[in-house]
C-alpha distance (Angstrom), angle and dihedral (degrees) to the residues before:
residue distance angle dihedral
M1 . . .
V2 3.80 . .
D3 3.78 115.9 .
I4 3.76 106.8 -140.9
A5 3.82 98.4 166.8
P6 3.78 114.4 130.3
N7 3.79 116.8 -102.6
H8 3.86 114.9 -120.5
H9 3.85 117.0 -150.5
A10 3.82 117.8 -174.3
T11 3.78 117.7 -146.1
T12 3.78 128.3 -168.3
T13 3.85 123.0 -137.1
V14 3.89 134.4 168.5
D15 3.74 120.6 -116.4
P16 3.80 104.5 -122.9
L17 3.80 92.3 -146.1
T18 3.81 101.2 46.8
D19 3.76 102.3 19.9
A20 3.82 86.0 -131.4
P21 3.74 119.8 138.7
R22 3.62 114.4 -102.4
Y23 3.83 124.7 -163.3
A24 3.66 124.7 -146.7
A25 3.75 130.3 178.6
T26 3.70 123.6 -139.9
I27 3.68 121.7 -159.9
S28 3.81 117.7 -144.6
P29 3.80 115.4 -152.9
P30 3.79 115.1 -98.5
P31 3.83 114.9 -96.1
A32 3.73 114.4 -92.0
V33 3.74 115.0 -99.4
R34 3.73 111.6 -135.0
V35 3.76 115.0 -143.0
D36 3.75 115.8 -166.6
R37 3.73 109.8 -146.1
Q38 3.81 116.2 -151.9
P39 3.74 117.4 -151.3
A40 3.68 114.9 -107.3
A41 3.85 112.1 -92.7
T42 3.69 112.0 -111.5
N43 3.78 122.9 -156.6
T44 3.83 103.3 -124.6
D45 3.86 94.7 150.3
A46 3.77 98.4 82.5
P47 3.84 97.8 62.6
H48 3.71 92.2 46.4
D49 3.84 91.4 48.2
S50 3.73 93.1 48.9
S51 3.82 94.0 47.6
G52 3.77 90.8 46.0
T53 3.77 90.4 51.0
A54 3.81 89.8 49.5
V55 3.82 93.4 51.6
R56 3.78 91.7 49.7
Y57 3.80 91.9 53.4
V58 3.78 91.4 44.6
L59 3.80 89.6 53.7
A60 3.74 90.8 48.1
G61 3.78 91.1 52.1
V62 3.84 90.1 51.1
R63 3.81 90.0 47.5
V64 3.77 94.6 51.8
A65 3.83 92.4 43.2
L66 3.89 92.8 51.2
G67 3.83 88.9 45.3
W68 3.71 89.9 56.2
V69 3.80 91.1 52.7
F70 3.76 90.0 59.2
L71 3.79 95.9 39.3
W72 3.79 92.2 48.8
A73 3.81 90.8 51.2
F74 3.83 88.6 53.8
L75 3.84 93.7 47.6
D76 3.78 95.2 47.0
K77 3.77 95.5 48.0
T78 3.75 91.9 44.5
F79 3.75 100.4 47.6
G80 3.83 102.0 20.2
L81 3.76 97.0 -122.4
G82 3.81 92.1 -179.1
H83 3.74 99.1 -111.0
D84 3.79 99.8 103.6
T85 3.77 97.7 -22.2
V86 3.77 124.5 54.0
A87 3.75 119.2 -144.0
A88 3.85 94.1 -109.2
K89 3.84 90.5 59.5
S90 3.85 96.4 41.5
W91 3.83 120.5 126.8
I92 3.76 93.0 -114.2
N93 3.81 90.5 54.9
G94 3.84 93.6 52.6
G95 3.80 100.0 -90.3
S96 3.78 121.3 137.8
P97 3.81 116.5 -120.3
T98 3.83 91.2 -154.6
K99 3.78 104.5 38.6
G100 3.76 98.8 77.2
F101 3.87 96.8 47.5
L102 3.77 100.3 35.2
G103 3.79 96.1 35.0
S104 3.78 100.4 49.1
A105 3.77 111.9 7.0
S106 3.82 97.2 46.9
K107 3.82 114.6 102.5
G108 3.75 141.4 157.1
P109 3.79 133.1 54.0
F110 3.85 94.8 -28.8
S111 3.78 97.9 43.8
G112 3.79 94.5 106.3
F113 3.76 92.2 57.5
Y114 3.79 94.7 48.0
H115 3.79 91.7 44.9
S116 3.84 87.2 56.4
I117 3.80 94.8 54.2
A118 3.81 97.4 37.3
G119 3.81 110.8 121.7
N120 3.82 95.1 8.3
G121 3.83 109.1 147.6
F122 3.80 94.7 -136.3
V123 3.81 90.7 50.5
D124 3.76 91.0 48.4
V125 3.73 91.1 55.5
L126 3.80 94.3 46.9
F127 3.75 90.1 48.7
M128 3.76 95.5 50.1
V129 3.82 94.6 42.6
A130 3.85 88.4 52.6
L131 3.76 91.8 51.3
L132 3.79 93.2 48.8
G133 3.72 96.0 43.3
I134 3.78 97.0 45.4
G135 3.79 91.4 47.1
V136 3.76 97.4 49.3
A137 3.87 92.8 43.1
L138 3.73 92.3 53.0
I139 3.76 95.6 45.6
L140 3.86 93.1 48.3
G141 3.81 93.7 40.1
I142 3.84 94.3 -124.9
G143 3.79 133.9 125.4
M144 3.83 89.7 14.9
R145 3.80 95.2 162.7
L146 3.79 93.2 51.5
A147 3.84 91.8 42.8
A148 3.79 90.9 50.9
A149 3.72 93.7 49.6
A150 3.86 93.0 47.1
G151 3.80 91.9 44.4
V152 3.81 92.7 48.8
V153 3.83 91.1 52.6
L154 3.88 91.3 45.9
T155 3.79 97.2 46.9
V156 3.77 94.8 43.2
M157 3.83 89.6 50.9
M158 3.75 90.0 50.4
W159 3.81 90.2 48.0
S160 3.78 91.1 51.2
A161 3.77 90.7 50.6
V162 3.87 94.5 66.4
L163 3.83 101.4 38.2
P164 2.96 119.7 -170.6
P165 3.84 98.9 30.9
D166 3.80 115.4 -130.1
S167 3.86 97.8 -118.7
N168 3.85 100.9 35.5
P169 3.77 138.1 32.7
F170 3.86 92.9 -118.0
M171 3.77 112.8 -22.0
D172 3.84 125.3 89.5
D173 3.80 139.4 150.0
H174 3.80 92.7 -84.4
L175 3.81 92.0 67.5
I176 3.81 89.6 47.2
Y177 3.78 90.8 52.4
A178 3.78 88.6 52.7
G179 3.76 93.3 52.5
V180 3.82 93.4 45.6
L181 3.83 90.0 50.9
V182 3.78 92.2 54.0
A183 3.82 91.6 46.8
L184 3.87 92.4 50.4
A185 3.87 91.3 51.6
L186 3.81 93.7 46.8
L187 3.84 92.5 47.8
A188 3.79 93.8 46.9
A189 3.73 91.6 -122.3
G190 3.82 91.8 171.7
N191 3.83 91.9 74.0
A192 3.84 94.3 72.7
L193 3.77 117.0 68.6
G194 3.80 88.1 -11.8
L195 3.74 144.4 80.9
G196 3.81 96.0 -104.3
R197 3.85 96.2 120.1
M198 3.76 93.2 46.2
W199 3.76 90.6 46.5
A200 3.88 92.3 51.5
R201 3.83 91.1 54.8
L202 3.73 93.8 60.5
P203 3.87 112.4 111.4
L204 3.80 92.1 -126.9
V205 3.73 93.8 52.3
Q206 3.77 92.5 46.6
R207 3.72 89.5 53.6
A208 3.84 94.0 45.4
T209 3.75 104.3 35.3
W210 3.84 92.0 -178.1
L211 3.83 86.5 76.0
K212 3.82 91.5 65.7
């Protein structure tokens, strides 16, 4: 409780006519009451929440789109869907998914290495498993760290197989894919429109965090 009652101070004076003491009371003003005014609360959460939600959905869209790029490459090379691979040269019909690209299209300082592994059965299996695994992981939003690591290795190798690129001294879409893959993993892009949260709660994934 704040006491705001006025303070009374009695003073003694002498009556100049009668020399008798005369008492007078002076009233001092009440102490000032300080009122702290708090600034009015502003609702700034809503814009941040809406923008954060939009970013998460944009990242999810980029993740699914990039996953489809890898998955489509696997499907086309496996079954010869006629886009880049005809049925006669499909993997299920005995064709090699690496022979054409690494054997003839490869150029630059690493062409000798890539020519030596083109068409190798073990390399074919690794290449196709990587395409399938990365594509499925990105579309479902699971194993983002593992998918990003494998995707970076694969895309950088594909970039190094055609140095220098035809349209740029050094930059091409493979390096951009690698950067996007890293960003998607770091930003946990599998949690929106994906199974990332459910995947992270699995006991195996909790023990081996590199599987996230």
